[in-house]
Biopython code that builds the backbone (N, CA, C, O; Angstrom):
import numpy as np
from Bio.PDB.StructureBuilder import StructureBuilder

atoms = [
    (1, "MET", "N", (78.403, 109.616, 68.547)),
    (1, "MET", "CA", (79.234, 108.337, 68.915)),
    (1, "MET", "C", (77.537, 107.206, 68.250)),
    (1, "MET", "O", (76.328, 107.270, 68.476)),
    (2, "LYS", "N", (78.430, 106.318, 67.408)),
    (2, "LYS", "CA", (77.745, 105.187, 66.598)),
    (2, "LYS", "C", (77.535, 103.963, 67.789)),
    (2, "LYS", "O", (78.513, 103.678, 68.480)),
    (3, "THR", "N", (76.413, 103.347, 67.977)),
    (3, "THR", "CA", (76.102, 102.577, 68.779)),
    (3, "THR", "C", (76.248, 101.157, 67.962)),
    (3, "THR", "O", (75.348, 100.940, 67.151)),
    (4, "HIS", "N", (77.330, 100.119, 68.093)),
    (4, "HIS", "CA", (77.370, 98.805, 67.379)),
    (4, "HIS", "C", (76.272, 97.753, 68.252)),
    (4, "HIS", "O", (75.749, 96.864, 67.580)),
    (5, "LYS", "N", (76.031, 97.812, 69.259)),
    (5, "LYS", "CA", (75.389, 96.814, 69.738)),
    (5, "LYS", "C", (74.349, 96.989, 70.844)),
    (5, "LYS", "O", (74.882, 97.616, 71.759)),
    (6, "SER", "N", (73.138, 96.701, 71.115)),
    (6, "SER", "CA", (72.405, 96.667, 72.213)),
    (6, "SER", "C", (72.186, 95.635, 72.973)),
    (6, "SER", "O", (72.399, 94.511, 72.518)),
    (7, "ILE", "N", (71.835, 95.767, 73.952)),
    (7, "ILE", "CA", (71.853, 94.352, 74.922)),
    (7, "ILE", "C", (70.139, 94.559, 75.952)),
    (7, "ILE", "O", (69.679, 95.575, 76.472)),
    (8, "GLU", "N", (69.732, 93.518, 75.921)),
    (8, "GLU", "CA", (68.595, 93.529, 76.850)),
    (8, "GLU", "C", (68.969, 92.896, 78.516)),
    (8, "GLU", "O", (69.737, 91.977, 78.798)),
    (9, "ILE", "N", (68.302, 93.573, 79.260)),
    (9, "ILE", "CA", (68.872, 93.059, 80.824)),
    (9, "ILE", "C", (67.666, 92.054, 80.968)),
    (9, "ILE", "O", (66.591, 92.204, 80.387)),
    (10, "ALA", "N", (68.057, 90.735, 82.036)),
    (10, "ALA", "CA", (67.002, 90.525, 82.421)),
    (10, "ALA", "C", (66.310, 91.128, 83.347)),
    (10, "ALA", "O", (66.844, 92.007, 84.024)),
    (11, "LYS", "N", (64.480, 90.616, 83.616)),
    (11, "LYS", "CA", (63.731, 91.637, 84.274)),
    (11, "LYS", "C", (64.540, 91.899, 85.866)),
    (11, "LYS", "O", (64.559, 93.001, 86.414)),
    (12, "ARG", "N", (65.234, 90.538, 86.493)),
    (12, "ARG", "CA", (65.559, 90.818, 87.769)),
    (12, "ARG", "C", (66.658, 91.518, 88.227)),
    (12, "ARG", "O", (67.625, 91.879, 87.556)),
    (13, "GLN", "N", (66.445, 91.705, 89.502)),
    (13, "GLN", "CA", (67.524, 93.047, 89.921)),
    (13, "GLN", "C", (69.077, 92.593, 89.600)),
    (13, "GLN", "O", (69.306, 91.394, 89.757)),
    (14, "MET", "N", (70.086, 93.369, 89.197)),
    (14, "MET", "CA", (71.369, 93.061, 89.837)),
    (14, "MET", "C", (71.774, 93.501, 90.872)),
    (14, "MET", "O", (71.066, 94.300, 91.485)),
    (15, "ASP", "N", (72.865, 93.165, 91.308)),
    (15, "ASP", "CA", (73.209, 93.706, 92.615)),
    (15, "ASP", "C", (74.484, 94.441, 92.050)),
    (15, "ASP", "O", (74.768, 94.117, 90.897)),
    (16, "LEU", "N", (75.369, 95.446, 92.697)),
    (16, "LEU", "CA", (76.272, 96.038, 92.512)),
    (16, "LEU", "C", (77.177, 94.840, 92.837)),
    (16, "LEU", "O", (77.109, 93.969, 93.704)),
    (17, "LEU", "N", (78.320, 95.173, 91.534)),
    (17, "LEU", "CA", (79.361, 93.883, 91.471)),
    (17, "LEU", "C", (79.040, 92.697, 90.943)),
    (17, "LEU", "O", (79.928, 91.853, 90.821)),
    (18, "SER", "N", (77.814, 92.440, 90.566)),
    (18, "SER", "CA", (77.458, 91.390, 89.588)),
    (18, "SER", "C", (78.023, 91.231, 88.664)),
    (18, "SER", "O", (78.277, 92.204, 87.954)),
    (19, "ARG", "N", (78.529, 89.682, 88.233)),
    (19, "ARG", "CA", (79.013, 89.249, 86.939)),
    (19, "ARG", "C", (78.339, 89.285, 85.697)),
    (19, "ARG", "O", (77.329, 88.599, 85.537)),
    (20, "VAL", "N", (78.762, 89.972, 84.842)),
    (20, "VAL", "CA", (78.059, 90.118, 83.347)),
    (20, "VAL", "C", (78.831, 89.730, 82.457)),
    (20, "VAL", "O", (79.895, 90.315, 82.253)),
    (21, "ARG", "N", (78.444, 88.671, 81.758)),
    (21, "ARG", "CA", (79.064, 87.855, 80.473)),
    (21, "ARG", "C", (78.866, 88.576, 79.067)),
    (21, "ARG", "O", (77.865, 88.299, 78.405)),
    (22, "ILE", "N", (79.811, 89.507, 78.595)),
    (22, "ILE", "CA", (79.705, 90.035, 77.561)),
    (22, "ILE", "C", (80.711, 89.373, 76.196)),
    (22, "ILE", "O", (81.924, 89.390, 75.986)),
    (23, "ILE", "N", (79.623, 88.853, 75.494)),
    (23, "ILE", "CA", (80.551, 88.256, 74.388)),
    (23, "ILE", "C", (80.499, 89.061, 73.080)),
    (23, "ILE", "O", (79.493, 89.099, 72.372)),
    (24, "PRO", "N", (81.630, 89.694, 72.809)),
    (24, "PRO", "CA", (81.644, 90.801, 71.644)),
    (24, "PRO", "C", (81.526, 89.873, 70.016)),
    (24, "PRO", "O", (81.941, 88.737, 69.786)),
    (25, "ASN", "N", (80.795, 90.856, 69.045)),
    (25, "ASN", "CA", (80.736, 90.107, 68.096)),
    (25, "ASN", "C", (82.015, 90.245, 67.078)),
    (25, "ASN", "O", (82.119, 89.481, 66.118)),
    (26, "TYR", "N", (82.855, 91.137, 67.314)),
    (26, "TYR", "CA", (83.939, 91.498, 66.916)),
    (26, "TYR", "C", (85.032, 92.015, 67.746)),
    (26, "TYR", "O", (84.625, 92.672, 68.704)),
    (27, "ALA", "N", (86.248, 91.909, 67.653)),
    (27, "ALA", "CA", (87.055, 92.515, 68.746)),
    (27, "ALA", "C", (88.429, 93.329, 68.004)),
    (27, "ALA", "O", (89.071, 94.214, 68.570)),
    (28, "CYS", "N", (88.656, 92.900, 66.866)),
    (28, "CYS", "CA", (89.654, 93.131, 66.182)),
    (28, "CYS", "C", (90.153, 94.646, 66.277)),
    (28, "CYS", "O", (91.338, 94.973, 66.227)),
    (29, "THR", "N", (89.037, 95.554, 66.426)),
    (29, "THR", "CA", (89.761, 96.999, 66.860)),
    (29, "THR", "C", (90.304, 97.350, 68.081)),
    (29, "THR", "O", (90.819, 98.458, 68.230)),
    (30, "VAL", "N", (90.237, 96.353, 69.174)),
    (30, "VAL", "CA", (90.546, 96.616, 70.833)),
    (30, "VAL", "C", (91.795, 95.636, 70.999)),
    (30, "VAL", "O", (92.737, 95.915, 71.741)),
    (31, "MET", "N", (91.734, 94.647, 70.362)),
    (31, "MET", "CA", (92.476, 93.720, 70.504)),
    (31, "MET", "C", (94.368, 94.115, 71.096)),
    (31, "MET", "O", (94.949, 93.557, 72.026)),
    (32, "ASN", "N", (94.831, 95.031, 70.338)),
    (32, "ASN", "CA", (95.981, 95.625, 71.053)),
    (32, "ASN", "C", (95.890, 96.660, 72.148)),
    (32, "ASN", "O", (96.835, 97.422, 72.354)),
    (33, "LEU", "N", (95.078, 96.694, 72.666)),
    (33, "LEU", "CA", (95.068, 97.643, 73.388)),
    (33, "LEU", "C", (95.210, 96.523, 74.837)),
    (33, "LEU", "O", (94.939, 97.164, 75.852)),
    (34, "PHE", "N", (95.411, 95.680, 75.016)),
    (34, "PHE", "CA", (95.456, 94.290, 76.167)),
    (34, "PHE", "C", (96.617, 93.523, 75.534)),
    (34, "PHE", "O", (96.893, 93.181, 74.384)),
    (35, "SER", "N", (97.256, 93.371, 76.875)),
    (35, "SER", "CA", (98.563, 92.049, 76.781)),
    (35, "SER", "C", (98.319, 90.842, 76.474)),
    (35, "SER", "O", (98.912, 90.198, 75.609)),
    (36, "LYS", "N", (97.275, 90.398, 77.285)),
    (36, "LYS", "CA", (96.620, 89.160, 77.232)),
    (36, "LYS", "C", (94.868, 89.366, 76.957)),
    (36, "LYS", "O", (94.144, 90.361, 76.931)),
    (37, "VAL", "N", (94.609, 87.807, 76.764)),
    (37, "VAL", "CA", (93.198, 87.305, 76.575)),
    (37, "VAL", "C", (93.017, 86.682, 77.270)),
    (37, "VAL", "O", (93.882, 85.810, 77.186)),
    (38, "VAL", "N", (92.147, 86.409, 78.319)),
    (38, "VAL", "CA", (91.794, 85.339, 79.080)),
    (38, "VAL", "C", (90.557, 84.146, 78.718)),
    (38, "VAL", "O", (89.361, 84.379, 78.543)),
    (39, "VAL", "N", (91.137, 83.035, 78.676)),
    (39, "VAL", "CA", (90.404, 82.139, 77.823)),
    (39, "VAL", "C", (89.207, 81.337, 78.962)),
    (39, "VAL", "O", (89.680, 80.556, 79.787)),
    (40, "ALA", "N", (87.800, 81.559, 78.948)),
    (40, "ALA", "CA", (87.290, 80.497, 79.711)),
    (40, "ALA", "C", (86.466, 79.699, 79.026)),
    (40, "ALA", "O", (86.178, 79.984, 77.863)),
    (41, "GLN", "N", (86.117, 78.923, 79.452)),
    (41, "GLN", "CA", (85.143, 77.718, 79.252)),
    (41, "GLN", "C", (84.258, 77.168, 80.166)),
    (41, "GLN", "O", (84.630, 77.035, 81.332)),
    (42, "GLY", "N", (83.325, 76.883, 79.880)),
    (42, "GLY", "CA", (82.370, 76.389, 80.871)),
    (42, "GLY", "C", (82.261, 77.382, 82.299)),
    (42, "GLY", "O", (81.781, 76.990, 83.362)),
    (43, "GLY", "N", (82.690, 78.426, 82.108)),
    (43, "GLY", "CA", (82.550, 79.306, 83.233)),
    (43, "GLY", "C", (83.898, 79.285, 84.366)),
    (43, "GLY", "O", (84.093, 79.925, 85.399)),
    (44, "GLU", "N", (84.623, 78.347, 83.727)),
    (44, "GLU", "CA", (86.528, 78.371, 84.286)),
    (44, "GLU", "C", (87.160, 78.901, 83.266)),
    (44, "GLU", "O", (86.843, 78.889, 82.077)),
    (45, "VAL", "N", (88.265, 79.465, 83.897)),
    (45, "VAL", "CA", (89.199, 79.892, 83.421)),
    (45, "VAL", "C", (89.913, 78.818, 83.102)),
    (45, "VAL", "O", (90.001, 77.848, 83.855)),
    (46, "VAL", "N", (90.755, 78.931, 81.422)),
    (46, "VAL", "CA", (91.299, 77.541, 81.117)),
    (46, "VAL", "C", (92.839, 78.055, 80.505)),
    (46, "VAL", "O", (93.720, 77.293, 80.107)),
    (47, "GLY", "N", (92.889, 79.229, 80.537)),
    (47, "GLY", "CA", (94.028, 79.654, 79.864)),
    (47, "GLY", "C", (94.402, 81.201, 79.831)),
    (47, "GLY", "O", (93.832, 81.986, 80.589)),
    (48, "GLU", "N", (95.166, 81.526, 79.125)),
    (48, "GLU", "CA", (95.698, 82.964, 78.889)),
    (48, "GLU", "C", (96.028, 82.877, 77.224)),
    (48, "GLU", "O", (95.950, 81.821, 76.596)),
    (49, "TRP", "N", (96.354, 83.986, 76.714)),
    (49, "TRP", "CA", (96.752, 84.071, 75.243)),
    (49, "TRP", "C", (97.101, 85.258, 75.375)),
    (49, "TRP", "O", (96.373, 86.150, 75.812)),
    (50, "ALA", "N", (98.819, 85.447, 74.828)),
    (50, "ALA", "CA", (99.038, 86.490, 74.928)),
    (50, "ALA", "C", (98.621, 87.238, 73.536)),
    (50, "ALA", "O", (98.335, 86.587, 72.531)),
    (51, "VAL", "N", (98.612, 88.698, 73.571)),
    (51, "VAL", "CA", (98.405, 89.641, 72.316)),
    (51, "VAL", "C", (99.730, 89.973, 71.696)),
    (51, "VAL", "O", (100.593, 90.641, 72.267)),
    (52, "ASP", "N", (99.822, 89.540, 70.667)),
    (52, "ASP", "CA", (101.512, 89.814, 70.130)),
    (52, "ASP", "C", (101.581, 91.237, 69.110)),
    (52, "ASP", "O", (102.577, 91.727, 68.577)),
    (53, "ALA", "N", (100.218, 91.671, 69.057)),
    (53, "ALA", "CA", (99.868, 93.131, 68.366)),
    (53, "ALA", "C", (99.697, 93.971, 69.502)),
    (53, "ALA", "O", (99.135, 95.050, 69.316)),
    (54, "ARG", "N", (100.015, 93.721, 70.443)),
    (54, "ARG", "CA", (100.008, 94.920, 71.891)),
    (54, "ARG", "C", (100.584, 95.859, 71.693)),
    (54, "ARG", "O", (101.808, 95.788, 71.803)),
    (55, "GLY", "N", (99.881, 97.320, 71.265)),
    (55, "GLY", "CA", (100.727, 98.707, 70.875)),
    (55, "GLY", "C", (100.920, 98.629, 69.482)),
    (55, "GLY", "O", (101.511, 99.631, 69.078)),
    (56, "ARG", "N", (100.686, 97.933, 68.714)),
    (56, "ARG", "CA", (101.081, 98.166, 67.412)),
    (56, "ARG", "C", (99.982, 98.924, 66.266)),
    (56, "ARG", "O", (99.635, 98.614, 65.126)),
    (57, "VAL", "N", (99.609, 100.158, 67.257)),
    (57, "VAL", "CA", (98.724, 100.884, 66.254)),
    (57, "VAL", "C", (99.302, 101.555, 65.506)),
    (57, "VAL", "O", (100.178, 102.189, 66.093)),
    (58, "GLN", "N", (99.253, 101.770, 64.349)),
    (58, "GLN", "CA", (100.236, 102.960, 63.202)),
    (58, "GLN", "C", (99.149, 104.198, 62.939)),
    (58, "GLN", "O", (99.461, 105.153, 62.228)),
]
sb = StructureBuilder()
sb.init_structure("model")
sb.init_model(0)
sb.init_chain("A")
sb.init_seg("    ")
for serial, (resi, resn, name, xyz) in enumerate(atoms, 1):
    if name == "N":
        sb.init_residue(resn, " ", resi, " ")
    sb.init_atom(name, np.array(xyz, "f"), 0.0, 1.0, " ", f" {name:<3s}", serial, name[0])
structure = sb.get_structure()
């Protein structure tokens, strides 16, 4: 398996169910696997976008 990105976790302990924000550097290969994208700004959800390419892999 090829690794596309690695991350470093802060030295503090994380609790089970802690929130982790992941910002992908690209998402084109997985967007069609989801029906919607949740849009957030400043830690608040500000909308949802429909994914028109849902299920269109050939």
